[in-house]
C-alpha positions in Angstrom: 120.3 118.1 120.2 121.0 115.8 123.2 120.4 112.1 123.0 117.5 112.3 125.4 115.8 114.9 123.1 115.9 112.4 120.2 113.3 110.2 121.9 110.6 112.3 120.2 111.8 111.1 116.8 111.7 107.5 118.1 108.2 108.0 119.3 107.0 109.5 116.0 108.6 106.8 113.9 107.2 104.0 116.1 103.7 105.5 115.8 104.1 105.5 112.0 105.3 101.9 112.2 102.3 100.9 114.3 100.0 102.5 111.7 101.7 100.4 109.0 101.2 97.2 111.1 97.5 98.0 111.6 96.6 99.2 108.1 98.3 96.7 105.8 96.5 93.6 107.1 93.2 95.4 106.7 94.1 96.1 103.0 95.1 92.5 102.5 91.9 91.2 104.1 89.8 93.5 101.9 91.5 92.4 98.7 91.3 88.7 99.4 87.6 88.7 100.1 86.8 89.5 96.5 84.8 92.5 97.5 85.7 96.1 96.9 85.8 96.5 100.6 85.4 99.8 102.4 86.4 102.6 100.1 88.4 104.3 102.8 91.0 101.5 103.0 92.8 102.2 99.8 93.5 105.9 100.5 94.5 104.9 104.1 97.1 102.5 102.7 98.5 105.3 100.5 98.6 107.6 103.4 100.4 105.1 105.6 102.9 104.3 102.8 103.7 108.0 102.5 104.0 108.3 106.2 106.4 105.3 106.3 108.5 107.0 103.6 108.5 110.1 105.8 109.3 107.8 108.8 112.6 106.6 107.3 114.5 109.8 108.0 112.9 109.9 111.4 114.1 106.4 112.1 117.6 107.2 111.0 117.7 110.2 113.3 116.2 108.1 116.1 119.1 105.6 115.8 121.2 108.0 117.8 118.8 108.4 120.6 119.1 106.7 124.0 115.9 104.6 123.5 116.1 100.8 123.5 118.2 99.6 120.5 115.9 96.7 119.6 112.9 99.1 119.4 114.8 101.5 117.1 116.0 98.7 114.8 112.5 97.1 114.5 110.9 100.5 113.8 113.4 101.2 111.2 112.9 97.9 109.5 109.1 98.3 109.5 109.3 101.8 108.1 111.7 100.7 105.3 109.8 97.6 104.3 107.1 99.2 102.1 109.7 101.1 100.1 111.8 97.9 99.9 108.8 95.9 98.6 108.1 98.6 95.9 111.8 98.6 94.8 111.8 94.8 94.7 108.6 94.8 92.5 110.1 97.4 90.1 113.3 95.3 89.8 111.4 92.1 89.2 109.3 93.9 86.5 112.5 95.2 84.9 114.1 91.7 85.0 110.9 90.1 83.6 110.7 92.7 80.8 114.3 93.1 79.6 116.3 90.2 80.8 114.0 87.3 80.0 115.4 84.8 77.6 113.5 84.1 74.5 111.9 80.7 74.2 
């Protein structure tokens, strides 16, 4: 593929990143109010998480496009952040469970 044809991947990954930016604050607002919130928010967060995992390869491919470099890097960082937070949480759980010193 030519570099100009790779703009499609950049557009798809940026749309996925925008969805993450819009949905995650809604989820945080619904959980901090103490109410159950709208029942559609939780599956929507799951869907956007899966889309962001799907957006990681798209972002990697879009790095080679002729689109603006700052846009490509920001979209990549947004798409990787949910997976990074999940890995960080699992690592902290492992450290807390197995590497904690006994009192």
